[in-house]
Residue, then its C-alpha position, 0 to 999 in steps of 0.5 A: m519302071p521307076p516309082r511315080n508319086t501319084a498321091n497328088a493326082p486325086s486332089t488335083s482332079r478334085a480341085l480342077g473339078r470344082f471349076a467345071s460347073p461355071v465352065v459348063l454353065l458358060a459353055l451352055m450360054w455360048l451354045v444357046q447363042i450359037v443355036d439362036a444365031i442359026l435358027p430363025g427368030s430369037f430366043t430372047g422372047f423366053g426371057l424374064r418379062s416383068w409383071d407377066i405370069s407367063g414370063l416367070g420362066g425367065i428366072v431360069l432361062a434369062p441368064l442363058l439368053h443374051a441380046n447379041w454376041g457383044h452382050l454375051i462376050a461382055n458377060s463371059v470373062p467376069f462370069l467365069v472369074l467370079g463364078c470360079l471364085v464361088a466354085v472354089e468351095g465346091a460344085r454344090r455351093f456354086w449351084a446353091v449360090t447360083a439358084i439363090v441369086a437367080i431366084i432373088g434377082g429374077i423376082g426383084t427384077w420382075l417386080v421392079n421393072a415396068p410391066g412388059t419389060l424383057t430382061v435377058g443376060a447373065s449379068g445378074l449372076v455376075f453381080g450376085y457372084f460379086g456380092y457373094v465373094v465380097l461378103r463371104v469374108f464374114m463367114p465363120g471359119r479358120v482365121a487363115h481362110r477368112i484372111l484369104y477371103a478378105v484378100i480375094a474380096l479386096i482384089v475383086i473390089a479393085l477389079y470390078g467394084g467400079s463397074m459394079l457401082a456403075g452397073v447399078f447407079g450409072a447404067a446406060e439406057g436399055v441396061s437393067w440396073q434392077g437385074h444388077l441390084f437384085g442379083a447383088i442382093g441375092g449374092g449377099v443373101a447366099a453369103l449370109a445363108g452360108r454363114r448361118r449353115r456353118s454356124d449351125r454345124a459348128a454349134l452341133s459339133a460343139 
């Protein structure tokens, strides 16, 4: 048999594996919506209910729940695009950013919304990933990487910047601008936290 060059196979698998996390999380959202459509009642009651201590579990559950199919479909493409851009840095970074965005976005929404307001949907994560990708350019690192991040940030701003601003300052009635705003803040905090960790590692290796 002729020799085969398999040197690139492991690196290709690792590269593809980086995107598994956002794909799995999005698939879980769709699975939840399918089950919700089949079973009687609605899962949206498990979302984030502001100023209700029992509703704090919605910090974890709300991003998985959607009011209807249109809500889920509208979130799916930007979630996958921006989530994959975060996941480029690895699964650990993706889940860390997701956790920070969910916690900050959830707590901010829980506090600022009117008592009893129920919030569901992954748009808070979408805005968080947007904030992270845009601010990631300020992380320390190789000049080539920072230039690449800057180019990606500009493309992301061109594609989603208008809708992100509208989602905060021009949100329609029934749309949680609070979730969008605090999600974006969470993404910024995640980017700054990543910057600090990288700076600490650089200081240790100096």
